[in-house]
C-alpha positions as CSV (number, residue, x, y, z in Angstrom):
1,D,1.6,36.0,-11.1
2,S,0.7,33.8,-8.1
3,F,1.6,30.7,-10.1
4,M,5.0,32.1,-10.9
5,S,5.7,33.0,-7.3
6,C,4.5,29.6,-6.1
7,S,6.7,27.9,-8.8
8,K,9.7,29.9,-7.7
9,L,9.2,28.9,-4.0
10,E,8.8,25.3,-5.1
11,D,12.2,25.4,-6.9
12,E,13.8,27.1,-3.9
13,A,12.4,24.4,-1.6
14,I,14.0,21.7,-3.8
15,E,17.3,23.4,-3.4
16,Y,17.0,23.4,0.4
17,M,15.9,19.7,0.3
18,V,19.0,18.8,-1.7
19,Q,21.1,20.3,1.0
20,C,19.4,18.1,3.6
21,Y,19.0,14.9,1.5
22,T,22.2,14.5,-0.5
23,S,22.3,10.7,-0.5
24,E,21.4,9.5,-3.9
25,T,20.8,6.0,-2.5
26,Q,18.4,7.3,0.2
27,I,16.4,9.4,-2.3
28,K,16.1,6.4,-4.6
29,S,15.0,4.2,-1.7
30,N,12.4,6.8,-0.7
31,I,11.0,7.0,-4.2
32,K,10.8,3.2,-4.4
33,E,9.0,3.2,-1.0
34,M,6.5,5.8,-2.3
35,I,5.9,3.7,-5.4
36,T,5.2,0.6,-3.3
37,I,2.9,2.5,-0.9
38,K,1.1,4.0,-3.9
39,D,0.6,0.6,-5.4
40,A,-1.0,-0.7,-2.2
41,A,-3.3,2.4,-2.0
42,T,-4.3,2.0,-5.6
43,K,-5.1,-1.7,-5.3
44,L,-7.0,-1.1,-2.1
45,K,-9.0,1.7,-3.7
46,T,-9.8,-0.6,-6.6
47,H,-10.9,-3.3,-4.1
48,L,-13.1,-0.8,-2.3
49,Q,-14.7,0.4,-5.6
50,G,-15.4,-3.3,-6.4
51,V,-17.1,-3.8,-3.1
52,Y,-19.0,-0.5,-3.4
53,S,-20.3,-1.2,-6.9
54,S,-21.2,-4.8,-6.1
55,Y,-23.6,-3.7,-3.3
56,A,-24.5,-0.1,-4.3
57,N,-25.8,-1.2,-7.7
58,N,-27.6,-4.3,-6.2
59,N,-25.3,-6.4,-8.4
60,T,-26.4,-9.9,-7.3
61,R,-24.8,-13.1,-8.3
62,S,-26.0,-16.6,-7.6
63,A,-24.8,-18.1,-4.3
64,G,-23.3,-21.0,-6.2
65,N,-21.1,-18.8,-8.4
66,L,-19.8,-16.9,-5.4
67,L,-19.1,-20.1,-3.4
68,A,-17.2,-21.5,-6.4
69,E,-15.2,-18.3,-6.6
70,K,-14.6,-18.4,-2.8
71,R,-13.3,-22.0,-3.1
72,Q,-11.1,-21.1,-6.0
73,T,-9.5,-18.1,-4.5
74,N,-9.4,-19.4,-0.9
75,L,-10.7,-16.0,0.5
76,E,-11.4,-15.1,4.0
77,C,-15.0,-13.9,4.2
78,V,-15.5,-10.9,6.5
79,S,-18.4,-8.7,7.5
80,C,-18.7,-5.3,5.9
81,G,-18.3,-3.7,9.3
82,E,-15.0,-5.6,9.9
83,Y,-13.8,-4.7,6.4
84,N,-14.5,-1.0,7.0
85,K,-12.7,-1.2,10.3
86,E,-9.6,-2.7,8.7
87,V,-9.6,-0.2,5.8
88,E,-9.9,2.7,8.3
89,E,-6.9,1.2,10.2
90,V,-4.7,1.2,7.1
91,N,-6.0,4.7,6.1
92,K,-4.6,5.9,9.4
93,L,-1.2,4.6,8.3
94,F,-1.7,6.2,4.8
95,T,-2.6,9.6,6.3
96,Q,0.2,9.9,8.8
97,S,2.6,12.9,8.3
98,N,5.6,10.8,7.1
99,L,5.1,7.7,5.0
100,I,8.8,6.8,4.8
101,G,9.4,3.8,7.0
102,S,5.7,2.7,6.9
103,T,5.8,0.4,3.9
104,T,5.8,-2.9,5.7
105,P,2.8,-2.3,7.9
106,I,0.9,-0.6,5.0
107,V,1.6,-3.4,2.6
108,T,1.0,-6.1,5.1
109,L,-2.4,-4.8,6.2
110,S,-3.4,-4.0,2.6
111,R,-2.6,-7.5,1.5
112,T,-4.7,-8.9,4.3
113,I,-7.6,-6.7,3.3
114,L,-7.2,-7.5,-0.4
115,Q,-7.4,-11.2,0.3
116,Q,-10.8,-10.9,1.9
117,A,-14.2,-11.2,0.4
118,V,-16.9,-9.0,1.9
119,Q,-20.3,-10.0,3.0
120,V,-23.3,-7.9,2.1
121,C,-23.1,-4.2,3.1
122,N,-26.0,-2.1,4.3
123,S,-26.4,1.5,3.2
124,T,-24.6,3.0,6.3
125,Q,-21.6,0.6,5.7
126,L,-21.6,1.5,2.0
127,M,-21.3,5.2,2.9
128,K,-18.2,4.3,4.9
129,V,-16.8,2.4,1.9
130,K,-17.4,5.4,-0.3
131,A,-15.7,7.7,2.3
132,N,-12.7,5.4,2.4
133,I,-12.5,5.5,-1.4
134,K,-12.4,9.3,-1.2
135,T,-9.7,9.1,1.5
136,L,-7.6,6.7,-0.7
137,A,-7.9,9.0,-3.7
138,E,-6.6,11.9,-1.6
139,V,-3.7,9.6,-0.3
140,I,-2.8,8.6,-3.9
141,T,-2.6,12.3,-4.9
142,K,-0.4,13.1,-1.8
143,I,1.9,10.2,-2.7
144,N,2.2,11.3,-6.3
145,I,3.2,14.8,-5.1
146,L,5.8,13.4,-2.7
147,A,7.2,11.1,-5.3
148,E,7.5,14.0,-7.8
149,Q,9.3,16.0,-5.1
150,Y,11.8,13.2,-4.5
151,Q,12.2,12.9,-8.3
152,K,13.1,16.6,-8.5
153,V,15.7,16.2,-5.7
154,L,17.1,13.1,-7.5
155,K,17.2,15.0,-10.8
156,T,19.0,17.9,-9.1
157,L,21.5,15.4,-7.6
158,T,22.1,13.1,-10.5
159,K,20.3,14.5,-13.6
160,T,18.3,11.3,-13.7
161,T,14.9,10.0,-12.4
162,L,13.3,6.7,-11.6
163,S,10.3,5.1,-13.1
164,L,7.2,5.7,-11.0
165,E,5.6,2.5,-12.1
166,A,5.0,-0.2,-9.5
167,S,7.3,-3.2,-9.8
168,D,5.8,-5.2,-6.9
169,T,3.1,-7.3,-8.5
170,S,2.7,-9.5,-5.4
171,I,-0.1,-7.3,-4.0
172,P,-3.3,-8.8,-5.4
173,A,-5.9,-6.6,-7.0
174,F,-9.7,-6.8,-6.4
175,I,-10.9,-10.4,-6.2
176,S,-14.5,-10.8,-5.4
177,N,-17.2,-10.6,-2.8
178,C,-18.6,-13.4,-0.7
179,V,-22.1,-14.3,0.3
180,S,-23.5,-14.1,3.8
181,T,-24.0,-17.3,5.7
182,L,-27.8,-17.1,5.1
183,L,-27.3,-16.9,1.3
184,S,-24.8,-19.8,1.3
185,I,-27.3,-22.0,3.1
186,Q,-30.0,-21.5,0.4
């Protein structure tokens, strides 16, 4: 019974939204923006998971392999503390009340982070990485809900929807980690 009531309220909310947002072009633009932001969040989450698993599982690679990867990909090597600071900065953008209009700073900062390799993380830093993964998972869920709400408005207006698949492949996915200065000297 609660589900039915909630569903009915949701449908009524869509009708009110249609009255406020009647521009098909704007709704499509908002959906595309949500897709781009979700793509950045998803790739950033994957990157964080790669960093976490590399260090949480004591996954070690030889310094030579990592240096060869670093040369091949031309990565900027950053400390785990700096990495976490940058991720927390982009998370602030992801968790603001209105994401519309925030695509450029979110994608720009996400690209910067994704082009970085991370030096060894200690256990405290790994806990921050793990917390940031959780935040991004919540952000992705929120974005999915928002995109679906826009889709409902679009369907009400035009009887059509847009694909929710990301079309911007210029945001790189997880690349690699780097070695600390001490490791690279050995």
